[in-house]
C-alpha positions as CSV (number, residue, x, y, z in Angstrom):
1,M,60.1,-23.4,31.3
2,S,58.8,-23.0,27.7
3,R,56.3,-20.1,26.7
4,A,52.8,-21.3,25.9
5,P,51.9,-20.9,22.5
6,A,49.7,-17.8,21.7
7,P,46.1,-18.5,20.9
8,H,45.0,-18.7,17.5
9,G,42.0,-16.8,16.0
10,R,41.0,-13.5,16.5
11,T,40.8,-11.9,19.9
12,G,39.7,-8.6,21.6
13,R,37.1,-6.1,19.7
14,P,35.6,-6.9,16.9
15,P,36.5,-6.0,13.4
16,L,35.4,-2.5,12.3
17,T,32.6,-2.8,9.8
18,S,31.8,0.4,7.5
19,R,28.5,1.2,6.1
20,A,29.7,0.7,2.3
21,Q,30.5,-3.1,3.5
22,I,27.2,-3.3,5.0
23,L,25.6,-2.0,1.7
24,V,27.5,-4.2,-0.3
25,A,27.0,-7.5,1.7
26,A,23.0,-6.3,1.8
27,R,22.8,-5.6,-1.9
28,G,24.6,-9.1,-2.8
29,L,22.1,-11.3,-0.4
30,I,19.2,-9.4,-2.1
31,D,20.4,-10.5,-5.8
32,Q,20.8,-13.7,-4.4
33,D,17.3,-14.5,-2.7
34,G,15.1,-11.1,-2.9
35,W,14.7,-8.5,-0.5
36,E,12.2,-10.4,1.2
37,K,14.2,-13.0,2.7
38,L,16.9,-10.6,3.7
39,T,17.4,-10.2,7.6
40,I,19.5,-8.5,9.9
41,R,20.7,-11.8,11.4
42,R,21.5,-13.0,7.9
43,L,23.4,-9.8,7.1
44,A,25.0,-10.0,10.3
45,A,26.3,-13.5,9.5
46,E,27.3,-12.5,5.9
47,L,29.5,-10.0,7.5
48,G,31.0,-12.3,10.2
49,I,29.8,-10.2,12.9
50,G,26.6,-10.0,15.6
51,A,23.5,-8.7,15.1
52,T,24.1,-6.4,18.1
53,T,27.2,-4.7,16.2
54,L,25.0,-4.5,12.9
55,Y,22.5,-2.3,14.9
56,H,24.8,0.2,15.7
57,H,24.9,1.2,12.0
58,I,21.3,0.3,11.2
59,R,18.2,0.8,13.2
60,N,16.2,-2.1,11.6
61,K,15.3,-3.6,7.9
62,D,13.3,-0.7,6.6
63,D,16.4,1.5,7.5
64,L,18.7,-0.7,5.6
65,L,16.4,-1.0,2.5
66,L,16.0,2.9,2.5
67,L,20.2,3.2,3.0
68,L,20.3,0.7,0.0
69,L,17.8,2.8,-2.3
70,N,19.0,6.1,-1.5
71,H,22.6,4.8,-2.4
72,H,21.3,3.2,-5.4
73,I,19.6,6.4,-6.8
74,E,22.3,8.9,-5.9
75,Q,25.5,6.4,-8.1
76,I,22.6,6.7,-11.3
77,E,24.3,8.6,-14.2
78,R,22.0,11.7,-14.6
79,P,21.2,12.5,-18.1
80,P,21.2,16.0,-19.2
81,L,17.5,17.4,-18.4
82,P,16.0,19.2,-21.4
83,A,14.8,22.5,-20.9
84,D,11.2,21.8,-22.3
85,P,8.8,21.1,-19.9
86,R,7.4,17.8,-21.7
87,E,10.8,16.4,-22.6
88,R,11.8,17.1,-19.0
89,V,9.2,14.8,-18.0
90,V,10.0,12.3,-20.0
91,T,13.5,12.2,-19.7
92,A,13.3,11.7,-16.1
93,A,10.4,9.2,-16.2
94,L,12.6,7.1,-18.5
95,A,15.7,7.3,-16.4
96,M,13.2,6.4,-13.2
97,R,12.4,3.1,-15.3
98,D,15.9,2.1,-16.2
99,A,17.0,2.8,-12.5
100,L,14.2,0.4,-11.5
101,Q,14.9,-2.0,-14.2
102,A,18.2,-2.7,-12.6
103,W,17.1,-3.0,-9.4
104,P,13.2,-4.4,-9.7
105,W,12.8,-5.0,-5.9
106,A,12.8,-1.4,-5.3
107,A,9.8,-0.8,-7.3
108,E,8.2,-3.1,-4.8
109,V,9.5,-1.3,-1.7
110,L,8.3,1.8,-2.8
111,S,4.9,0.8,-4.0
112,A,3.1,3.0,-1.8
113,D,2.2,6.9,-1.6
114,G,4.7,8.8,0.4
115,F,7.6,7.4,-0.4
116,V,9.2,10.5,-1.4
117,G,9.3,11.8,2.2
118,L,11.6,9.1,2.8
119,L,14.2,9.2,0.3
120,D,17.5,11.8,1.2
121,E,17.3,15.1,-1.2
122,P,19.8,13.8,-3.4
123,A,18.1,10.9,-4.4
124,M,15.0,13.0,-5.4
125,W,16.0,14.5,-8.4
126,M,14.1,12.3,-10.9
127,V,11.0,13.3,-8.9
128,E,12.3,16.8,-8.6
129,A,12.6,16.8,-12.6
130,I,9.0,15.5,-13.1
131,V,7.4,18.0,-10.7
132,S,9.4,21.0,-12.1
133,G,8.6,19.9,-15.7
134,A,5.0,19.9,-14.7
135,G,5.1,23.1,-12.9
136,D,7.2,25.1,-15.8
137,H,4.5,23.7,-18.4
138,G,1.7,25.6,-16.2
139,C,0.6,23.0,-13.5
140,T,-0.5,23.8,-10.4
141,P,1.0,22.0,-7.3
142,E,-1.9,19.7,-7.0
143,Q,-1.7,19.1,-11.0
144,S,2.1,18.1,-10.9
145,V,1.5,15.6,-8.1
146,D,-1.1,13.9,-10.0
147,L,1.1,13.9,-13.2
148,F,4.0,12.5,-10.7
149,R,1.6,9.8,-9.4
150,G,0.3,9.0,-13.4
151,V,3.8,8.5,-14.6
152,W,4.9,6.4,-11.0
153,Y,2.2,4.0,-11.4
154,L,2.6,3.4,-15.3
155,T,6.5,3.0,-14.3
156,V,6.2,0.7,-11.2
157,G,3.5,-1.4,-12.9
158,E,5.9,-1.7,-16.3
159,V,8.8,-2.7,-13.9
160,L,7.2,-5.2,-11.7
161,V,5.2,-6.9,-14.4
162,R,8.5,-7.2,-16.6
163,A,10.6,-8.6,-13.8
164,R,7.7,-11.2,-12.6
165,S,7.6,-12.5,-16.1
166,A,10.9,-12.8,-16.7
167,R,11.3,-14.7,-13.4
168,R,8.7,-16.9,-14.1
169,Q,10.5,-17.6,-17.5
170,D,13.6,-18.6,-15.9
171,E,11.7,-20.6,-13.5
172,G,10.6,-22.5,-16.8
173,R,6.7,-21.7,-15.7
174,P,5.7,-18.8,-17.9
175,F,2.0,-18.0,-18.2
176,A,0.1,-20.0,-21.0
177,H,-1.6,-18.2,-24.0
178,R,-4.7,-20.2,-25.0
179,D,-5.3,-21.0,-28.4
180,D,-8.7,-22.4,-27.9
181,L,-11.0,-19.4,-27.0
182,D,-14.4,-19.4,-28.2
183,P,-14.8,-16.5,-31.1
184,A,-18.6,-16.6,-30.1
185,Q,-17.7,-15.5,-26.0
186,V,-14.6,-13.6,-26.6
187,P,-14.0,-12.7,-30.1
188,H,-11.1,-10.0,-30.4
189,L,-9.1,-12.6,-27.6
190,A,-9.7,-15.3,-29.4
191,A,-8.3,-13.6,-32.7
192,I,-5.0,-12.6,-30.8
193,G,-4.7,-16.2,-29.3
194,V,-1.2,-17.1,-28.4
195,R,0.1,-14.0,-30.4
196,W,-0.4,-12.1,-27.1
197,A,2.8,-13.0,-25.8
198,P,4.9,-12.0,-28.3
199,L,2.9,-8.8,-28.5
200,A,3.1,-8.1,-24.8
201,A,6.9,-8.3,-24.8
202,R,7.4,-5.7,-26.8
203,D,8.8,-2.8,-25.5
204,V,5.8,0.1,-25.6
205,Y,6.8,1.6,-22.2
206,P,8.4,4.9,-24.2
207,R,5.3,5.5,-26.2
208,T,2.8,4.9,-23.7
209,L,4.5,7.3,-21.1
210,G,4.9,9.8,-24.2
211,T,0.8,9.4,-24.6
212,L,-0.1,9.7,-20.7
213,V,2.1,12.8,-20.2
214,D,1.0,14.5,-23.3
215,G,-2.7,13.7,-22.3
216,L,-2.0,14.8,-18.4
217,L,-0.5,18.4,-19.6
218,A,-3.3,18.8,-22.0
219,G,-5.3,18.7,-19.1
220,A,-3.5,21.5,-17.0
221,G,-4.2,24.0,-19.7
222,G,-0.9,25.3,-20.0
223,G,0.3,24.7,-23.6
224,G,2.0,21.8,-25.5
225,G,-1.1,20.8,-27.3
226,G,-3.1,21.4,-24.4
227,S,-6.7,22.7,-24.4
228,A,-6.6,26.4,-22.7
229,D,-10.4,25.8,-22.0
230,R,-10.1,22.6,-19.9
231,R,-8.6,22.3,-16.0
232,W,-8.0,19.6,-13.6
233,S,-10.6,19.0,-10.6
234,D,-10.1,16.9,-7.7
235,S,-12.3,14.3,-9.6
236,G,-10.6,14.6,-12.9
237,V,-10.7,17.0,-15.9
238,T,-13.9,19.2,-16.3
239,A,-14.5,21.9,-18.4
240,D,-14.7,25.6,-17.3
C-alpha cells in the first residue's frame, strides 16, 4: 500500500517575525501610501501573518509609529556639536530639519506639544542639544523650553509646507500664483505677482533659523549680542 503524499505548504506554527522585519515592512507601506493608510491589519498581511500575531510585538498603530520614529532618529548620524551654545542650537536644529525632510510624515505625527516625552532617551539627542545650548547660554529652564518650541514650530512648518507643495507638484496640481491682482487693493502682492513661486522655493530656513535663535537668545540676556537689561516673562520679553 503506497504512502500518501506529504501535504504541501506551511504547517504548524507560523514563522517568527522580528521587530526589525515589522519596522521595515511598516516603513515600506508608509513610503508607498502615507502613514494615514497604515493599519495593523494591512501590515500583518504584508508580513504574511495574522493581526493577532502582530499584536504580540506592538500594542497599536500609535505604538508602531513611535517605534518607527525612535528607530529612525537613533539611526541618524550625529553631527559634531559645537561647544559654542548658539552654534550648538543651530547645528542640532539643522539636523532635525534634515531628519524630518527625509521622513516628512514624522513631522505630522509629532506636531503636538509634549511629543518629547514619547521618545526614547537615545532619540532625544537633538532636543537635548538645543536645550543644553540654551542653558549654557544662560537661559532659564522656562526660556530653554520656549526656545526649543520656537525652533520646533519653525522646523515643522518648513517641513510640512515643503512636503505638501512637492506632493501637489508631483500630482500636477501646484498652487496657482495670480498675475491679475489689483495694485489699488494689494499693491505689494501685485508687484510680486507670479514671482512668488520662485521666491518661495528658495531655501531660507538656515537664515531664518539663525535670526530666530539670535532673537530668542538675546531676549534671555545671557550674551551672544543679547541685551543684559532684558528678560523673558510668561507673556513675552519685558524690560526690567
